[in-house]
C-alpha positions as CSV (number, residue, x, y, z in Angstrom):
1,M,29.9,-13.9,-20.8
2,A,29.8,-12.5,-17.3
3,T,31.0,-9.2,-16.0
4,P,34.2,-10.6,-14.5
5,E,35.2,-11.9,-17.9
6,F,34.7,-8.5,-19.5
7,E,36.7,-6.9,-16.8
8,S,39.5,-9.4,-17.3
9,M,39.4,-8.8,-21.1
10,L,39.7,-5.0,-20.6
11,R,42.6,-5.4,-18.1
12,S,44.5,-7.8,-20.3
13,A,44.3,-5.2,-23.1
14,A,45.7,-2.6,-20.7
15,L,42.5,-0.7,-20.6
16,R,40.8,0.8,-17.6
17,V,37.5,-0.9,-16.7
18,T,34.8,1.8,-17.1
19,R,31.0,1.6,-17.3
20,P,30.8,2.5,-21.0
21,R,33.5,0.0,-22.0
22,M,31.8,-2.7,-20.0
23,A,28.4,-1.9,-21.5
24,V,29.7,-1.7,-25.1
25,L,31.6,-4.9,-24.8
26,A,28.5,-6.7,-23.3
27,A,26.3,-5.3,-26.1
28,V,28.7,-6.5,-28.9
29,H,28.9,-9.9,-27.3
30,A,25.0,-10.0,-27.0
31,S,24.5,-8.9,-30.6
32,P,27.1,-10.0,-33.0
33,H,27.1,-8.1,-36.3
34,A,25.3,-5.1,-34.7
35,D,25.7,-1.7,-36.1
36,T,26.6,1.4,-34.0
37,D,23.0,2.6,-33.6
38,S,21.8,-0.8,-32.4
39,L,24.7,-0.9,-29.9
40,I,24.0,2.6,-28.6
41,A,20.4,1.6,-28.0
42,A,21.5,-1.6,-26.2
43,V,23.9,0.3,-24.0
44,R,21.3,2.8,-23.1
45,R,18.8,0.1,-22.2
46,T,21.3,-1.6,-19.8
47,S,23.3,1.3,-18.5
48,G,21.3,4.4,-18.9
49,P,22.3,7.6,-20.6
50,V,25.5,7.5,-22.7
51,S,26.4,9.8,-25.6
52,H,26.8,8.6,-29.2
53,Q,30.4,9.9,-29.1
54,A,31.2,7.8,-26.0
55,V,30.0,4.6,-27.8
56,Y,31.9,5.5,-31.0
57,D,35.1,6.1,-28.9
58,V,34.7,2.9,-27.0
59,L,34.2,0.9,-30.2
60,R,37.3,2.5,-31.8
61,T,39.3,1.7,-28.7
62,L,38.1,-1.9,-28.4
63,T,38.8,-2.4,-32.2
64,E,42.3,-0.9,-31.9
65,V,43.2,-3.3,-29.0
66,G,41.6,-6.3,-30.8
67,L,38.7,-7.0,-28.4
68,V,36.2,-6.4,-31.2
69,R,36.3,-6.6,-35.0
70,R,34.8,-4.0,-37.2
71,F,33.7,-5.0,-40.7
72,Q,31.6,-3.2,-43.3
73,P,29.8,-5.1,-46.0
74,E,29.5,-3.1,-49.3
75,G,26.4,-0.8,-49.1
76,S,26.1,-1.3,-45.3
77,V,27.1,0.6,-42.2
78,A,29.9,-0.7,-40.1
79,R,29.2,-3.7,-38.0
80,Y,31.0,-5.1,-34.9
81,E,31.6,-8.6,-33.5
82,T,33.6,-10.2,-30.9
83,R,34.7,-13.2,-32.9
84,I,38.3,-12.3,-33.3
85,G,41.6,-14.2,-33.8
86,D,40.5,-16.1,-36.8
87,N,40.0,-15.1,-40.4
88,H,36.3,-16.0,-40.8
89,H,34.1,-14.5,-43.4
90,H,30.4,-13.4,-43.6
91,L,27.4,-14.3,-45.5
92,V,24.9,-11.5,-46.0
93,C,21.3,-11.9,-47.2
94,R,20.5,-9.5,-50.0
95,S,16.9,-9.4,-49.1
96,C,16.7,-8.8,-45.3
97,G,20.4,-8.0,-44.5
98,A,20.9,-10.9,-42.0
99,I,24.5,-11.7,-41.5
100,V,26.1,-14.9,-40.4
101,D,29.6,-16.1,-39.8
102,V,31.2,-18.5,-42.3
103,D,34.4,-20.3,-41.4
104,C,37.5,-20.0,-43.7
105,A,36.9,-21.3,-47.1
106,V,40.1,-23.3,-47.3
107,G,43.1,-23.8,-45.0
108,Q,44.6,-21.5,-42.5
109,A,44.5,-17.7,-42.5
110,P,44.6,-15.8,-44.8
111,C,42.4,-18.5,-46.5
112,L,43.1,-17.2,-50.0
113,T,46.3,-17.0,-51.9
114,A,46.8,-13.8,-53.9
115,S,48.0,-14.4,-57.5
116,D,50.7,-11.8,-56.8
117,D,51.5,-10.5,-53.3
118,A,53.4,-7.5,-54.7
119,G,55.9,-7.9,-51.9
120,Y,53.4,-7.6,-49.2
121,T,53.1,-10.0,-46.2
122,I,49.4,-10.9,-46.4
123,E,47.9,-11.2,-43.0
124,E,44.2,-11.4,-43.7
125,A,41.7,-12.0,-46.5
126,E,38.2,-10.6,-46.3
127,V,35.4,-12.4,-48.1
128,V,31.7,-11.5,-48.1
129,Y,29.4,-14.0,-49.5
130,W,26.0,-12.6,-50.8
131,G,22.8,-14.5,-51.2
132,R,19.4,-15.0,-49.7
133,C,18.8,-16.5,-46.2
134,P,16.4,-19.5,-45.7
135,D,13.7,-17.2,-44.4
136,C,13.7,-15.0,-47.4
137,L,13.9,-17.9,-49.8
138,A,10.8,-19.4,-48.1
139,R,8.8,-16.2,-48.8
140,P,6.9,-16.0,-52.0
141,T,8.3,-13.5,-54.5
142,T,6.2,-11.1,-56.5
143,D,7.2,-10.6,-60.1
144,A,6.5,-7.1,-61.6
């Protein structure tokens, strides 16, 4: 995506266009599933000095307005992505930690039907598939 598109996204979310917001949005678009430290490093490479707190604040704001999605696989730090508006899931490699998107398992969001909704209106289902990626499967394993 180009800078004018990021500006438009921010404005459509009623946010001021600022250098940190533009840089963080670009970094998340460039590196789906990145963690905060990786995003901080990417922003610093492209935009110069920026504090950890500024990136955390921008990520929180972008998540609150729905421009990015935050997810946190069990045992991992929070990750961010710009694929929003659908209820996709993630596949995580147990060996190397690689993460890929997986479309909904069945049907429309929320993809899964709870056996008892307890009176809730269910809006989303979060599924994380765990396994080993093709690269890790191709590597020889060592048995102890």
